[in-house]
C-alpha positions in Angstrom: -8.4 18.9 -93.9 -7.6 17.7 -90.4 -7.7 20.8 -88.2 -6.4 21.3 -84.7 -8.2 24.2 -83.0 -7.3 26.3 -80.0 -9.6 28.9 -78.4 -12.5 28.1 -80.7 -15.2 27.2 -78.3 -16.4 30.6 -77.3 -18.1 33.5 -79.0 -16.4 33.0 -82.4 -16.3 29.2 -82.1 -20.1 28.9 -81.9 -20.3 29.8 -85.5 -16.8 28.7 -86.7 -17.0 25.0 -85.7 -20.3 24.3 -87.6 -18.9 26.2 -90.6 -15.7 24.1 -90.7 -17.7 20.9 -90.4 -20.1 22.0 -93.1 -17.0 22.5 -95.3 -16.0 18.9 -94.8 -13.1 19.3 -92.4 -12.2 17.0 -89.5 -11.8 18.9 -86.2 -9.8 18.3 -83.1 -10.8 21.0 -80.5 -8.5 21.8 -77.6 -10.4 23.6 -74.8 -10.4 24.1 -71.0 -14.2 23.6 -71.2 -16.2 20.4 -71.2 -17.7 19.4 -74.6 -21.1 20.7 -73.8 -23.4 21.7 -76.7 -21.5 20.1 -79.4 -23.1 16.6 -79.5 -24.8 17.1 -82.9 -21.5 18.1 -84.5 -19.7 15.1 -82.9 -22.3 12.6 -84.2 -20.6 11.9 -87.4 -17.2 11.3 -85.8 -15.5 14.4 -87.4 -15.2 16.3 -84.1 -12.8 15.2 -81.3 -12.7 17.1 -78.1 -9.6 17.4 -75.9 -10.1 19.1 -72.5 -6.7 20.7 -71.7 -5.3 24.2 -70.9 -2.7 24.7 -73.6 -1.1 27.5 -71.6 -0.5 25.3 -68.6 2.8 23.9 -67.6 1.7 20.3 -68.2 3.5 18.7 -71.1 1.7 18.5 -74.4 2.9 15.0 -74.9 1.1 13.7 -71.8 -2.1 15.3 -73.1 -1.8 13.7 -76.5 -1.5 17.0 -78.2 1.8 16.2 -80.0 0.1 13.2 -81.6 -2.8 15.4 -82.7 -0.4 18.0 -84.0 1.5 15.5 -86.1 -1.7 14.4 -87.7 -3.0 17.9 -88.4 -3.0 19.5 -91.8 -3.6 23.0 -90.3 -3.9 24.8 -86.9 -6.2 27.6 -85.9 -5.2 29.4 -82.7 -7.7 32.0 -81.3 -6.8 31.4 -77.7 -6.8 34.4 -75.4 -8.6 35.8 -72.4 -11.2 38.4 -73.4 -9.6 41.9 -73.4 -12.3 44.3 -72.3 -14.5 42.4 -69.8 -12.6 43.0 -66.5 -10.4 45.6 -64.8 -6.8 45.4 -65.9 -5.4 44.6 -62.4 -1.8 43.3 -62.4 -3.2 39.8 -62.0 -5.6 40.2 -65.0 -2.9 41.7 -67.1 -0.8 38.6 -66.4 -3.7 36.4 -67.5 -4.2 38.4 -70.7 -0.5 37.8 -71.5 -0.2 34.2 -70.4 -3.4 33.0 -72.2 -1.9 34.3 -75.5 1.8 34.2 -75.2 2.2 30.9 -73.4 -0.3 29.1 -75.6 1.2 30.4 -78.8 4.9 29.9 -77.8 4.1 26.3 -76.7 2.3 25.6 -79.9 5.1 26.9 -82.1 7.7 25.0 -80.1 5.6 21.8 -80.6 5.3 22.6 -84.4 9.1 23.1 -84.6 9.6 19.6 -83.1 7.0 17.9 -85.4 8.1 15.1 -87.7 5.3 16.2 -90.0 4.4 19.8 -89.2 1.0 21.2 -90.3 1.0 23.1 -93.5 -0.8 26.2 -92.1 -1.0 28.1 -88.9 -3.8 30.7 -88.6 -3.1 32.8 -85.5 -5.2 35.5 -84.0 -4.1 39.0 -83.1 -6.0 42.3 -82.6 -6.2 45.7 -84.2 -5.2 47.0 -80.7 -1.6 46.6 -82.0 -1.9 50.0 -83.7 -2.7 51.9 -80.5 -5.5 54.4 -80.5 -6.1 57.6 -82.5 -9.0 59.9 -83.5 -7.5 61.0 -86.8 -5.0 58.3 -88.1 -6.0 55.5 -90.4 -4.1 52.3 -90.0 -3.4 49.4 -92.5 -1.3 46.3 -92.3 1.9 48.3 -93.0 1.3 50.7 -90.1 3.7 50.6 -87.2 2.6 49.3 -83.8 1.5 51.6 -81.0 3.2 51.9 -77.6 0.6 51.0 -75.0 0.1 47.7 -73.1 -2.3 46.2 -75.7 -0.1 47.1 -78.6 2.9 45.5 -76.9 1.0 42.4 -76.1 -0.2 42.0 -79.7 3.3 42.6 -81.0 4.8 39.9 -78.8 1.8 37.6 -79.6 2.5 38.0 -83.3 6.2 37.4 -82.9 5.6 34.2 -81.1 3.4 32.9 -84.0 5.8 34.1 -86.7 8.6 31.8 -85.3 7.0 28.7 -87.0 9.3 26.9 -89.5 9.4 28.5 -92.9 7.7 25.5 -94.5 4.5 26.4 -92.5 2.3 29.0 -94.1 1.5 31.4 -91.3 -1.5 33.8 -91.3 -1.9 36.5 -88.6 -5.4 37.9 -88.4 -5.6 41.3 -86.6 -9.3 41.1 -85.6 -11.5 44.1 -85.0 -14.7 44.3 -82.9 -16.7 41.2 -83.7 -20.4 41.7 -84.1 -23.1 39.1 -83.3 -26.1 39.2 -81.0 -25.0 36.4 -78.6 -21.8 37.9 -77.3 -19.0 40.4 -77.6 -19.5 44.2 -77.5 -22.9 44.0 -79.3 -24.2 41.3 -77.0 -23.6 43.7 -74.1 -25.1 46.7 -75.8 -28.3 45.1 -77.1 -30.3 44.7 -73.8 -29.7 48.4 -73.0 -30.6 49.6 -76.5 -33.7 47.5 -76.6 -35.0 49.4 -73.6 -34.5 52.7 -75.3 -31.7 53.8 -73.0 -28.8 53.2 -75.2 -26.3 55.8 -76.5 -22.7 56.5 -77.3 -20.0 55.4 -74.8 -17.6 58.2 -73.9 -17.1 61.0 -76.3 -18.7 59.1 -79.2 -15.8 60.3 -81.5 -13.7 57.2 -81.1 -13.5 54.8 -84.0 -15.0 51.3 -84.1 -13.4 49.0 -86.7 -15.6 46.0 -86.8 -16.4 42.7 -88.6 -19.5 40.6 -88.5 -18.8 37.2 -87.0 -20.0 35.4 -90.1 -17.4 37.2 -92.2 -14.7 36.5 -89.7 -15.5 32.8 -89.8 -15.6 32.8 -93.6 -12.3 34.6 -93.6 -10.7 32.0 -91.3 -12.0 29.2 -93.5 -10.6 30.8 -96.7 -7.2 31.5 -95.0 -6.9 27.8 -94.3 -7.4 26.7 -97.9 -6.1 29.6 -100.1 -2.3 29.5 -100.4 -2.2 33.2 -101.3 -3.1 34.1 -97.7 0.0 34.6 -95.5 1.4 37.1 -93.2 -0.6 39.9 -91.5 -4.2 40.6 -92.5 -6.5 43.1 -90.8 -9.8 41.2 -90.2 -12.1 44.2 -90.4 -15.0 45.3 -92.6 -14.5 48.0 -95.2 -16.4 50.7 -93.3 -15.2 51.7 -89.8 -17.5 54.1 -88.0 -17.4 56.4 -85.0 -19.1 55.3 -81.8 -21.8 57.8 -82.3 -22.5 56.6 -85.8 -22.5 53.0 -84.6 -25.0 53.7 -81.8 -27.3 55.7 -84.2 -27.4 52.8 -86.6 -28.0 50.3 -83.8 -30.9 52.4 -82.6 -32.3 52.5 -86.2 -31.9 48.7 -86.5 -33.9 48.2 -83.3 -36.4 51.0 -83.9 -35.3 52.6 -80.6 -33.8 55.9 -79.6 -30.0 56.1 -79.0 -29.6 59.4 -77.3 -28.4 58.8 -73.8 -24.6 58.7 -73.6 -22.7 56.5 -71.2 -20.1 58.8 -69.4 -16.5 57.6 -69.7 -16.0 57.7 -65.9 -18.7 55.1 -65.4 -16.9 52.6 -67.7 -13.5 53.5 -66.1 -14.9 52.6 -62.7 -16.1 49.2 -64.0 -13.1 48.3 -66.2 -10.2 50.5 -65.1 -7.5 50.5 -67.9 -9.6 48.0 -69.8 -12.0 50.8 -70.6 -9.3 52.1 -73.1 -10.5 49.4 -75.5 -14.0 51.0 -75.7 -13.2 54.7 -74.9 -10.3 54.9 -77.4 -10.3 53.3 -80.8 -8.6 53.1 -84.2 -9.7 53.5 -87.8 -8.4 50.4 -89.5 -8.6 49.3 -93.1 -7.4 46.1 -94.8 -5.3 46.6 -97.9 -4.6 42.8 -97.9 -8.3 41.8 -98.1 -8.7 44.1 -101.1 -5.9 42.4 -102.9 -7.1 38.9 -102.0 -10.6 39.8 -103.3 -12.3 38.6 -100.2 -16.1 39.0 -100.5 -17.8 40.3 -97.4 -21.3 39.1 -96.7 -21.8 42.2 -94.5 -19.6 45.0 -95.9 -21.5 47.8 -94.2 -22.8 48.4 -90.7 -26.5 48.6 -91.6 -26.5 45.1 -93.1 -24.4 43.7 -90.3 -26.6 45.1 -87.5 -29.8 44.1 -89.4 -28.5 40.5 -89.5 -27.4 40.6 -85.9 -30.6 42.0 -84.5 -33.2 40.2 -86.7 
């Protein structure tokens, strides 16, 4: 398939792009970044790089994106500023919204105008759409929450769902992605390796996670399997509490995990963004069960063993 990819050059893209190439697909990658580190993948001519900010006011036609879209069989859109890495100042909230909503709405508008629209749009969302809870269990049929992140995800999904009916649209509500070279785990590993790691906040909050390899495999399957459509929770079968996560991480590293990180410390660093770490949600995927998706890392022990080996 000829794939047009947005937001696929960061933490997830480092594994996703080689997987898609290995599967025989031809890739056009749209990114604000220069094409550094992808020379080997480009060598056989199946990877084209377009440096462009898809959320900008510049016209897509001038950037050549409309031509690329007309030639694409499928589109993957993972574009969005990281949620929990900075304080949620008014300026950063605007960036969180613009990077998701503007990119997705411009993409869908372009698809609507296509003479030959792509057959599939795989669009990211997040489990933050459910809000947070210590006792509720959420699935794809659960109603959205009422906080900022839930509202953002709800608008993000609505923008993607406006594609023409002929386009099979998949919305992946992604949980905490685990791999050693980035994301939440990448930040926790240096501390835990020194023996000073421990639960963040109360430790009771839920962590609904997925190993990066499984997320990439899930994206690959959603592109080619016509049974996949609508909302799917991209989470492993076994969500855990923050305390249980930290204990397992300590065991995987052979280090203690006893020193808690007080919530006020994180709130000072991240402001409202700390909510993503201090509050959580227990999320299951009824859709992945019915689609018979096979996880490579279905439990936390195997996922952390792979990530820390």
